C-alpha positions as CSV (number, residue, x, y, z in Angstrom):
1,M,115.5,58.9,99.8
2,T,112.0,59.8,101.0
3,D,108.9,57.7,100.2
4,P,106.2,59.4,98.1
5,A,103.7,57.6,100.3
6,T,104.7,59.8,103.3
7,V,102.9,62.7,101.6
8,R,99.5,62.6,103.3
9,V,96.4,63.5,101.4
10,T,93.2,63.9,103.5
11,T,89.7,64.7,102.3
12,V,88.6,67.6,104.5
13,G,85.3,68.5,102.8
14,Q,83.2,67.7,99.8
15,G,85.6,67.8,96.8
16,V,88.4,69.3,98.9
17,A,91.6,67.5,99.8
18,R,94.5,68.8,102.0
19,V,98.0,67.7,101.4
20,E,100.8,67.5,104.0
21,W,104.4,66.4,103.8
22,P,107.3,65.9,106.2
23,E,110.4,68.1,106.3
24,G,112.8,67.2,103.5
25,Q,110.2,65.7,101.2
26,P,111.2,66.2,97.5
27,I,109.1,68.6,95.5
28,E,108.5,65.8,92.9
29,D,106.7,63.7,95.5
30,V,104.4,66.5,96.5
31,Q,103.7,67.4,92.9
32,A,102.7,63.8,92.2
33,A,100.4,63.7,95.3
34,V,98.7,66.9,94.2
35,V,98.1,65.6,90.7
36,A,96.7,62.3,92.0
37,A,94.4,64.1,94.5
38,L,93.0,66.3,91.7
39,A,91.8,63.3,89.9
40,E,89.3,62.8,92.7
41,H,88.9,66.3,94.1
42,G,88.0,69.7,92.7
43,R,90.4,71.4,95.1
44,V,93.7,70.5,96.7
45,E,95.1,72.7,99.4
46,A,98.0,73.0,101.8
47,W,98.3,75.0,105.0
48,V,101.9,76.2,105.5
49,D,103.6,77.8,108.4
50,P,104.6,81.4,107.6
51,D,108.1,80.7,109.0
52,D,108.7,77.6,107.0
53,H,110.1,79.1,103.8
54,L,111.1,75.7,102.3
55,A,107.6,74.4,102.7
56,Q,106.3,77.6,101.0
57,R,108.6,76.9,98.1
58,I,107.5,73.2,97.8
59,A,103.9,74.3,97.8
60,T,104.5,76.8,95.1
61,W,106.5,74.6,92.8
62,S,104.0,71.8,93.3
63,G,101.5,74.0,91.4
64,L,99.6,75.3,94.4
65,R,98.7,79.0,94.2
66,R,99.0,81.2,97.3
67,E,95.5,82.4,98.3
68,G,96.2,84.3,101.6
69,V,96.8,83.9,105.3
70,M,94.4,82.4,107.8
71,R,95.1,84.0,111.2
72,G,94.6,82.5,114.6
73,I,93.5,79.0,113.7
74,T,93.8,76.0,116.0
75,I,96.6,73.6,115.0
76,G,96.6,70.8,117.5
77,E,96.6,72.6,120.8
78,E,98.2,75.8,119.5
79,I,96.8,78.9,118.0
80,A,98.8,79.8,114.9
81,D,98.7,81.4,111.4
82,R,98.9,79.4,108.2
83,I,99.4,80.4,104.6
84,V,96.8,78.8,102.4
85,Y,98.0,77.4,99.0
86,A,95.5,75.6,96.7
87,R,95.0,74.3,93.2
88,L,91.7,73.7,91.5
89,A,91.0,70.9,89.0
90,D,90.5,73.4,86.2
91,D,93.5,75.6,86.9
92,L,95.9,75.6,84.0
93,P,99.1,73.5,84.9
94,A,102.2,75.4,85.7
95,H,104.1,74.0,82.6
96,E,101.8,76.1,80.4
97,P,102.7,79.8,80.1
98,E,99.4,81.2,81.3
99,G,99.3,78.7,84.2
100,F,102.9,79.6,85.2
101,R,102.1,83.4,85.1
102,A,99.0,82.8,87.3
103,L,101.2,80.8,89.7
104,L,103.8,83.6,89.9
105,N,101.0,86.2,90.2
106,S,99.7,84.4,93.3
107,F,102.8,85.0,95.4
108,L,104.7,87.9,93.9
109,P,104.5,91.2,95.9
110,R,101.6,93.5,95.2
111,K,101.9,97.1,96.2
112,R,98.9,99.3,96.9
113,A,98.3,102.3,94.6
114,I,96.6,105.5,95.7
115,S,95.5,108.1,93.2
116,Q,94.9,111.7,94.2
117,L,93.9,114.9,92.3
118,L,95.5,118.3,92.6
119,V,92.7,120.7,92.0
120,R,93.3,124.5,92.4
121,D,91.2,127.6,92.4
122,R,92.1,130.9,90.5
123,D,94.1,132.0,93.5
124,G,96.3,128.9,93.6
125,R,94.7,127.4,96.6
126,V,94.4,123.6,96.7
127,L,91.2,121.6,97.2
128,L,91.5,119.5,100.4
129,C,89.2,117.1,102.1
130,R,88.8,116.5,105.8
131,L,88.3,112.7,106.2
132,T,86.0,110.9,108.7
133,Y,88.6,108.2,109.5
134,K,91.5,110.5,110.5
135,Q,91.9,114.0,111.9
136,D,94.1,115.5,109.2
137,W,93.1,116.7,105.8
138,D,94.2,115.2,102.4
139,L,93.9,115.6,98.7
140,P,90.8,114.1,97.1
141,G,91.2,110.6,95.7
142,G,91.5,107.0,96.9
143,V,92.7,103.5,96.4
144,V,93.0,102.2,92.9
145,E,91.0,99.0,92.4
146,V,92.5,95.8,91.0
147,G,92.7,96.1,87.2
148,E,91.7,99.8,87.2
149,S,93.6,102.6,85.5
150,P,95.0,105.0,88.2
151,Q,94.1,108.0,86.1
152,L,90.5,106.8,85.8
153,A,90.4,105.7,89.4
154,V,91.0,109.2,90.8
155,A,88.2,110.7,88.6
156,R,85.9,107.9,89.9
157,E,86.9,108.5,93.5
158,V,86.4,112.3,93.3
159,E,82.9,111.8,91.7
160,E,82.0,109.2,94.4
161,E,83.2,111.2,97.3
162,L,82.4,114.8,96.2
163,A,80.0,114.4,93.3
164,L,82.5,116.4,91.1
165,R,83.2,115.3,87.6
166,I,86.8,116.4,87.0
167,E,88.9,114.7,84.3
168,A,92.4,113.8,85.6
169,G,95.1,115.4,83.6
170,P,98.8,114.5,83.4
171,L,100.7,112.8,86.2
172,L,102.5,115.3,88.4
173,L,104.1,113.2,91.1
174,T,104.8,109.6,92.2
175,D,105.3,109.5,95.9
176,W,106.3,106.4,97.8
177,L,104.6,106.1,101.2
178,P,106.5,103.9,103.7
179,P,104.6,101.7,106.2
180,W,102.7,103.9,108.6
181,S,100.2,103.5,111.4
182,G,98.9,100.1,110.5
183,W,99.1,100.7,106.7
184,D,101.5,98.7,104.4
185,D,103.6,100.8,102.1
186,A,102.0,102.2,98.9
187,L,102.6,104.3,95.8
188,C,100.6,107.6,95.7
189,L,100.1,109.0,92.2
190,V,99.1,112.7,92.0
191,F,97.4,113.8,88.8
192,D,96.7,117.4,87.7
193,G,93.0,118.3,88.3
194,G,93.3,121.7,86.7
195,E,92.3,125.2,87.8
196,H,88.7,126.0,88.6
197,D,86.5,128.8,90.0
198,A,86.2,128.7,93.8
199,A,82.5,128.3,93.3
200,L,83.2,124.7,92.5
201,L,82.7,124.1,96.2
202,D,79.0,124.9,95.7
203,D,78.7,121.7,93.6
204,V,80.2,119.5,96.2
205,V,78.0,116.8,97.6
206,R,80.0,115.0,100.3
207,Q,79.9,111.2,100.8
208,E,79.3,111.6,104.5
209,R,80.7,108.1,105.3
210,E,84.2,109.3,104.3
211,I,84.2,113.1,103.9
212,R,83.6,115.6,106.7
213,D,84.4,118.8,104.8
214,A,86.1,120.2,101.7
215,A,87.8,123.5,101.2
216,F,90.3,125.3,99.0
217,C,93.4,125.9,101.2
218,T,96.7,127.8,100.8
219,V,100.0,126.0,101.2
220,E,100.3,127.5,104.7
221,E,96.8,126.1,105.6
222,A,97.8,122.8,104.1
223,R,100.8,122.6,106.4
224,E,98.5,123.3,109.4
225,R,95.8,120.9,108.5
226,C,97.6,118.0,106.8
227,A,100.1,115.4,108.0
228,D,103.6,116.6,107.3
229,F,104.2,114.0,104.6
230,T,100.9,115.1,102.9
231,A,101.9,118.7,103.0
232,R,105.3,117.9,101.5
233,R,103.5,115.9,98.7
234,I,101.3,118.8,97.9
235,E,104.2,121.2,97.7
236,S,106.1,118.8,95.5
237,A,103.1,118.3,93.1
238,L,102.6,122.1,92.9
239,A,106.3,122.6,92.0
240,N,105.9,120.2,89.1
241,L,103.1,122.2,87.5
242,G,104.4,123.2,84.1
243,A,107.8,121.8,85.0
244,G,107.9,119.5,82.0
245,G,107.2,116.1,83.7
246,P,106.4,114.3,86.9
247,S,109.0,113.6,89.6
248,Y,109.5,110.9,92.2
249,T,109.5,111.5,96.0
250,E,109.5,109.4,99.1
251,S,107.1,110.5,101.8
252,G,107.0,113.9,99.9
253,R,110.8,114.4,100.0
């Protein structure tokens, strides 16, 4: 049996304690050390090796919420990464429902969501934007903020980037994007932006930090200007217009 005293609690800043424990330490010992430390500190934290899955579990079930990863910090004489777990004195305890949900929410996977708008002109061409941070063209839209409705997010993004106020209609497509070129995977939601006169382009005011150009393009032009998976996504979304409901694709397929 291990000794609870082997759990080390060190004051590392004003009101901040760091807890460490040896391999094989029971969760109950670490829980007790965290509770005791919170009686004298506003924050108790633990730095855990990303490869030590048992220590991550102990940190979590000791009531410490995962906050993120510190990369490239000095540990002794080594440069390493550490996952930061912490609990604040005013955090609800994990035995209360809201506290337990907050604990789970801190470490469960979170998937990025991207909302895009399929806007057409009277000839069936699709509004595309040439972006400043990549060479290919894409549908207007952007990343959904935390706590934001995807349908409202795409209208916000289009107004911010193009100064166009277009209400997002029904969902046309959910497209899963696998990890690519430095990006984690994401869900792309394509909403119907309706049909408009081509003169809509006259009202465009580009956000120059992100948008180089905007134009209505045919499907053939989209294939030439867009990444292959974007072109497939556009064609899948177009195929769903009036089809009675959205569909699901992976990388446009």
